[in-house]
C-alpha positions as CSV (number, residue, x, y, z in Angstrom):
1,X,58.1,85.6,100.9
2,X,61.7,84.7,101.1
3,X,62.0,84.8,97.2
4,X,60.3,88.1,97.1
5,X,62.8,89.6,99.6
6,X,65.7,88.1,97.5
7,X,64.4,89.6,94.3
8,X,63.8,92.9,95.9
9,X,67.2,93.0,97.5
10,X,69.1,91.9,94.5
11,X,67.0,93.8,92.0
12,X,67.3,97.0,94.1
13,X,71.1,96.8,94.1
14,X,71.1,96.3,90.3
15,X,68.8,99.3,89.9
16,X,70.9,101.4,92.3
17,X,74.3,100.7,90.4
18,X,72.8,101.3,87.0
19,X,71.3,104.7,87.9
20,X,74.5,105.6,89.9
21,X,76.6,104.7,86.8
22,X,74.6,107.0,84.6
23,X,74.9,109.7,87.1
24,X,78.7,109.4,87.3
25,X,79.0,109.4,83.4
26,X,76.7,112.5,83.3
27,X,78.6,114.4,85.8
28,X,82.1,113.6,84.3
29,X,80.7,114.6,80.8
30,X,81.3,111.1,79.4
31,X,77.7,110.3,78.5
32,X,77.6,109.6,74.8
33,X,73.9,110.3,74.4
34,X,71.8,113.0,76.4
35,X,69.7,111.9,79.2
36,X,66.4,113.4,80.7
37,X,67.2,116.5,82.5
38,X,66.3,114.7,85.9
39,X,68.0,115.8,89.0
40,X,69.0,112.2,89.9
41,X,71.5,112.4,87.0
42,X,72.6,116.1,87.1
43,X,72.0,117.4,90.7
44,X,74.8,117.1,93.4
45,X,75.2,119.3,96.4
46,X,78.4,121.3,96.0
47,X,81.2,121.0,98.5
48,X,80.8,123.6,101.3
49,X,83.4,125.7,102.9
50,X,84.7,123.3,105.6
51,X,82.9,123.8,108.9
52,X,85.0,125.7,111.5
53,X,86.1,123.2,114.1
54,X,88.7,123.5,116.7
55,X,91.1,121.1,118.5
56,X,88.7,121.2,121.4
57,X,85.9,120.0,119.1
58,X,87.9,117.1,118.0
59,X,89.0,116.2,121.4
60,X,85.4,116.3,122.6
61,X,84.5,114.0,119.8
62,X,87.2,111.7,120.8
63,X,86.0,111.5,124.2
64,X,82.2,111.5,123.5
65,X,82.2,108.3,121.3
66,X,84.1,106.4,124.0
67,X,81.9,107.8,126.8
68,X,78.7,106.7,124.9
69,X,79.9,103.0,124.6
70,X,81.4,102.8,128.3
71,X,78.0,104.2,129.5
72,X,75.8,102.0,127.4
73,X,77.8,98.9,128.5
74,X,77.8,99.9,132.2
75,X,74.1,100.3,132.3
76,X,73.6,97.2,130.1
77,X,75.6,95.3,132.7
78,X,73.5,96.8,135.6
79,X,70.5,95.0,134.1
80,X,72.2,91.7,134.9
81,X,71.7,92.5,138.6
82,X,75.2,91.2,139.5
83,X,77.0,92.3,142.6
84,X,80.6,93.4,143.1
85,X,80.4,97.0,141.9
86,X,82.5,98.6,139.2
87,X,85.2,96.0,139.6
88,X,82.8,93.2,138.7
89,X,81.6,95.2,135.7
90,X,85.3,95.4,134.4
91,X,85.7,91.8,135.0
92,X,82.5,91.0,132.9
93,X,83.6,93.5,130.3
94,X,87.1,91.8,129.9
95,X,85.4,88.5,129.5
96,X,82.9,89.5,126.8
97,X,85.3,91.6,124.8
98,X,88.5,89.6,124.9
99,X,87.3,85.9,125.1
100,X,84.1,85.9,123.0
101,X,83.4,85.6,119.3
102,X,86.4,86.3,117.0
103,X,88.6,88.1,119.8
104,X,90.7,84.9,120.7
105,X,91.5,84.3,117.1
106,X,93.0,87.7,116.7
107,X,94.8,87.3,120.0
108,X,96.3,83.9,118.8
109,X,97.5,85.5,115.6
110,X,99.0,88.4,117.4
111,X,100.9,86.0,119.7
112,X,101.9,83.3,117.2
113,X,101.4,84.6,113.8
114,X,99.9,82.5,110.9
115,X,100.6,78.7,111.3
116,X,100.8,76.4,108.2
117,X,99.3,73.3,109.6
118,X,96.9,72.0,112.5
119,X,93.7,73.2,113.8
120,X,94.9,76.8,114.0
121,X,95.9,77.0,110.3
122,X,92.3,78.3,109.5
123,X,92.9,81.6,111.2
124,X,94.5,82.8,108.0
125,X,90.9,83.9,107.2
126,X,91.5,86.8,109.5
127,X,93.4,89.7,108.0
128,X,97.0,90.7,109.4
129,X,97.0,94.3,110.3
130,X,94.9,94.3,113.4
131,X,96.8,91.4,115.1
132,X,100.1,93.2,114.1
133,X,98.8,96.3,115.8
134,X,98.0,94.4,118.9
135,X,101.5,92.8,118.9
136,X,103.2,96.2,118.7
137,X,100.9,97.7,121.4
138,X,101.6,94.7,123.7
139,X,105.3,96.1,123.9
140,X,103.7,99.1,125.8
141,X,101.2,96.9,127.7
142,X,103.8,94.8,129.4
143,X,103.2,91.8,127.2
144,X,99.4,91.7,128.0
145,X,97.9,90.9,124.6
146,X,94.2,91.3,125.8
147,X,94.9,94.8,127.2
148,X,96.8,95.6,123.9
149,X,93.8,94.6,121.9
150,X,91.5,96.8,124.0
151,X,93.7,99.8,123.8
152,X,94.2,99.4,120.1
153,X,90.4,99.3,119.5
154,X,89.5,102.0,122.0
155,X,92.1,104.5,120.9
156,X,91.0,103.9,117.3
157,X,87.4,104.3,118.2
158,X,88.1,107.6,119.9
159,X,90.1,108.6,116.7
160,X,87.1,107.7,114.7
161,X,85.0,110.3,116.4
162,X,87.6,113.0,115.8
163,X,88.3,112.0,112.1
164,X,84.6,111.5,111.3
165,X,83.9,115.0,112.6
166,X,86.6,116.4,110.4
167,X,85.4,114.4,107.5
168,X,81.8,115.4,108.0
169,X,82.7,119.0,108.5
170,X,83.9,119.1,104.8
171,X,80.7,117.8,103.6
172,X,78.1,119.2,106.0
173,X,77.3,122.4,108.0
174,X,78.8,122.1,111.5
175,X,75.6,121.1,113.3
176,X,74.9,118.2,110.9
177,X,78.4,117.1,111.0
178,X,78.0,116.8,114.8
179,X,74.8,114.7,114.2
180,X,76.6,112.4,111.8
181,X,79.1,111.6,114.4
182,X,76.2,111.1,116.9
183,X,74.7,108.7,114.6
184,X,77.9,106.8,114.3
185,X,78.3,106.7,118.1
186,X,74.7,105.2,118.7
187,X,74.7,102.7,115.8
188,X,73.0,99.5,117.4
189,X,76.1,97.5,117.2
190,X,78.8,100.1,117.9
191,X,79.6,98.3,121.0
192,X,81.9,96.0,119.0
193,X,84.3,99.0,118.7
194,X,85.2,98.6,122.2
195,X,86.6,94.9,122.1
196,X,89.2,92.8,120.4
197,X,87.6,93.2,116.9
198,X,88.9,95.1,113.7
199,X,86.1,97.5,113.6
200,X,87.6,100.5,115.1
201,X,91.0,100.2,113.3
202,X,89.2,99.6,110.1
203,X,86.8,102.5,110.4
204,X,89.6,104.9,111.3
205,X,91.6,103.9,108.3
206,X,88.5,104.3,106.0
207,X,87.8,107.7,107.5
208,X,91.4,108.9,107.2
209,X,91.6,107.7,103.6
210,X,88.6,109.7,102.5
211,X,89.6,112.7,104.6
212,X,92.9,112.8,102.6
213,X,91.5,112.1,99.3
214,X,89.0,115.0,99.6
215,X,92.0,117.4,99.7
216,X,93.8,115.7,96.8
217,X,96.5,114.0,98.9
218,X,96.4,110.8,96.9
219,X,99.6,109.1,98.2
220,X,98.6,109.3,101.8
221,X,95.0,108.4,101.0
222,X,96.2,105.4,99.1
223,X,98.4,104.4,102.0
224,X,95.6,104.5,104.5
225,X,93.2,102.7,102.1
226,X,95.9,100.1,101.4
227,X,96.1,99.5,105.1
228,X,92.3,99.2,105.4
229,X,92.5,96.6,102.7
230,X,95.1,94.8,104.8
231,X,92.7,94.9,107.7
232,X,89.4,93.8,106.0
233,X,88.3,92.7,102.5
234,X,85.9,95.7,102.3
235,X,88.8,98.1,102.4
236,X,89.2,97.4,98.7
237,X,85.9,99.3,98.1
238,X,87.7,102.5,99.0
239,X,89.4,102.5,95.7
240,X,86.0,103.4,94.0
241,X,85.1,106.6,95.8
242,X,88.8,107.7,95.9
243,X,89.1,107.2,92.1
244,X,85.9,109.2,91.7
245,X,87.4,112.1,93.7
246,X,90.6,111.9,91.5
247,X,88.6,111.9,88.4
248,X,86.7,115.0,89.5
249,X,90.0,116.7,90.6
250,X,91.6,115.9,87.2
251,X,89.0,118.0,85.5
252,X,90.4,121.0,87.1
253,X,94.0,120.2,86.8
254,X,96.7,117.5,86.4
255,X,97.3,115.6,89.7
256,X,100.9,114.5,88.8
257,X,102.9,111.5,90.0
258,X,101.1,111.5,93.5
259,X,98.1,109.9,91.6
260,X,100.0,106.5,91.7
261,X,99.3,106.4,95.4
262,X,95.9,105.1,94.4
263,X,97.5,101.9,93.5
264,X,98.5,101.4,97.2
265,X,94.8,100.4,97.9
266,X,94.8,97.2,95.9
267,X,98.4,96.7,96.9
268,X,97.2,96.5,100.5
269,X,94.9,93.5,99.5
270,X,97.9,92.1,97.7
271,X,99.8,92.1,100.9
272,X,97.2,89.8,102.5
273,X,97.5,87.5,99.5
274,X,101.2,87.5,99.8
275,X,100.7,86.2,103.5
276,X,98.7,83.3,102.1
277,X,101.4,82.6,99.6
278,X,104.3,82.6,102.2
279,X,102.5,80.4,104.7
280,X,100.6,77.9,102.5
281,X,102.1,78.3,99.0
282,X,98.8,79.4,97.6
283,X,97.8,83.1,97.0
284,X,94.1,82.1,97.8
285,X,94.4,79.7,100.5
286,X,92.0,81.5,102.7
287,X,89.2,80.7,100.3
288,X,89.4,77.1,101.1
289,X,89.4,77.7,104.8
290,X,86.4,80.1,104.4
291,X,84.4,77.7,102.7
292,X,85.0,74.9,105.3
293,X,83.4,74.6,108.8
294,X,82.7,76.6,110.9
295,X,82.1,79.4,108.3
296,X,80.9,77.7,105.1
297,X,81.3,81.0,103.4
298,X,81.4,81.4,99.7
299,X,80.5,84.2,97.4
300,X,76.9,84.3,96.4
301,X,74.5,86.8,94.8
302,X,72.9,89.2,97.2
303,X,69.4,88.0,96.4
304,X,70.3,84.5,97.2
305,X,71.8,85.5,100.5
306,X,68.9,87.6,101.6
307,X,66.6,84.7,100.8
308,X,68.8,82.4,102.9
309,X,68.8,85.0,105.8
310,X,65.0,85.1,105.7
311,X,64.6,81.3,105.7
312,X,67.2,80.9,108.6
313,X,65.2,83.3,110.7
314,X,62.1,81.3,110.2
315,X,64.1,78.1,110.9
316,X,66.0,79.4,114.0
317,X,63.7,81.8,115.8
318,X,66.0,81.8,118.8
319,X,68.7,83.3,116.7
320,X,66.6,85.5,114.4
321,X,66.4,88.7,116.4
322,X,70.2,88.5,117.0
323,X,71.4,87.7,113.6
324,X,69.1,87.2,110.8
325,X,66.4,89.8,111.1
326,X,68.8,92.5,111.7
327,X,70.8,91.5,108.6
328,X,67.7,91.7,106.5
329,X,66.3,94.8,107.8
330,X,69.5,96.8,107.8
331,X,70.3,95.8,104.3
332,X,66.9,97.4,103.0
333,X,67.2,100.3,105.3
334,X,70.8,101.2,104.0
335,X,69.8,100.6,100.4
336,X,66.7,103.0,101.0
337,X,69.0,105.7,102.4
338,X,71.2,105.4,99.5
339,X,68.3,105.8,97.1
340,X,67.1,108.6,99.0
341,X,70.5,110.3,98.9
342,X,70.8,109.6,95.1
343,X,67.4,111.2,94.4
344,X,68.0,114.3,96.6
345,X,71.4,115.2,95.3
346,X,73.7,113.8,98.1
347,X,77.4,113.6,97.4
348,X,78.3,111.1,94.7
349,X,81.3,109.8,96.5
350,X,79.0,108.8,99.5
351,X,76.7,106.8,97.1
352,X,79.6,105.1,95.5
353,X,81.3,104.3,98.8
354,X,78.3,103.1,100.5
355,X,76.7,101.2,97.5
356,X,80.1,99.3,97.1
357,X,80.4,98.5,100.7
358,X,76.9,97.3,101.2
359,X,77.1,95.2,97.9
360,X,80.5,93.6,98.8
361,X,79.3,92.8,102.3
362,X,76.2,91.0,101.3
363,X,77.9,88.9,98.6
364,X,79.1,86.8,101.5
365,X,77.1,83.5,101.8
366,X,76.2,82.2,105.4
367,X,76.9,85.6,106.8
368,X,76.3,85.9,110.6
369,X,77.8,89.2,111.4
370,X,76.1,91.5,108.9
371,X,74.9,94.1,111.6
372,X,78.5,94.4,112.9
373,X,80.0,94.7,109.4
374,X,77.5,97.6,108.5
375,X,79.2,99.7,111.1
376,X,81.8,100.1,108.3
377,X,79.3,101.6,105.9
378,X,80.1,105.0,106.9
379,X,78.2,107.1,104.3
380,X,75.0,106.0,106.1
381,X,76.0,108.3,109.1
382,X,76.6,111.2,106.8
383,X,73.3,110.5,105.1
384,X,71.5,110.5,108.4
385,X,73.2,113.7,109.5
386,X,72.2,115.4,106.2
387,X,68.6,115.0,107.1
388,X,67.2,118.7,107.4
389,X,64.3,117.9,109.6
390,X,65.5,118.3,113.2
391,X,62.7,116.3,114.9
392,X,63.2,113.4,112.4
393,X,67.0,113.3,113.1
394,X,66.3,113.2,116.8
395,X,63.7,110.6,116.5
396,X,66.0,108.4,114.4
397,X,68.9,108.9,116.7
398,X,66.8,108.2,119.8
399,X,65.6,105.0,118.1
400,X,69.1,103.9,117.2
401,X,70.3,104.7,120.7
402,X,67.5,102.5,122.2
403,X,68.4,99.7,119.9
404,X,72.1,100.1,120.8
405,X,71.1,99.7,124.5
406,X,69.0,96.7,123.8
407,X,71.7,94.8,121.9
408,X,74.3,95.7,124.4
409,X,72.2,94.3,127.1
410,X,71.9,90.9,125.0
411,X,75.5,91.0,124.3
412,X,76.5,91.3,127.9
413,X,74.1,88.5,128.6
414,X,76.1,86.2,126.4
415,X,73.7,86.0,123.5
416,X,74.9,85.0,120.1
417,X,75.5,88.4,118.8
418,X,78.5,88.3,116.4
């Protein structure tokens, strides 16, 4: 069965990329031979007139996504039956979201930078932008780096709600745009947005990049995309949907020198490589640390990784429901949504963005944080918001909210959710 899962996952991604490539060539008028008049190749929903949204709407989205996470985490804490009231909850929250998982590593970099030798040299595998933001915020937080990290993440998460609403409003009618933000807010692992992790900052930069690219502001879009690539590897995938939007815009007129702004996206990743060069004298020093304990992470084909996840779920049943089963299930759910979008005329930039993000994420061997990483596959939430059937949207939203609460309970218990 594990081999079948691997073949289906890898083969499905290959099929998706091939069909999407034909669709892109057809829509650009670059196809050298005519294709069948199938809507998968030719039909794409037009850009709507942007939904009318006010500052009050954006403020409400900012507050709502934060309120959802705080409420979920508080009620998850109540299931632990601990005494001490709200103060005890805050103490427990502080411990779980500043001292668990990767949080201490980001805080170390924020305080000390990268170090060239010793046990702490391996933290070069974590990208520099988020620790830098923590360090800057600490100047306003009285030198408290933990508080600074929480402030950066939660302010960015609120910003994600507002910018996601603005972006969705350019693609979807107002009601469905609100639904898209709602799906983002109740993603089963969205609680990581509240702690000392890169998720919130990365999502905000990605959303901002695409929002600016939609209106042809290539320089600013490239800047935010470059910062996203300085935050996480997957920021590089923004180059593909932004390039697609640029190619479509170029069909209607010259884009001028501002087009060079697109180069800022790979330049952001180049900044991370430069950090490696400055500290270790090797542009790709992080690869050696990544392949060593405790990560053992190298690039492998998607099918091979899915096979491994399946086998590890059977080998370690205690971790399966926290790590391995969600990684397998979510991969196929996201891929199915992308196929559905492609065959029903969803925006091509969604498909390019989502497919590239999913593929890059699942090329990582020995991955244990796939469900958290998929919070960054933002086109999924626009696709879910696009569903026309109200009861189906409500059912999926309710199911996602229940899963969010369940995993929040497990995380607050101290389970191995990474």
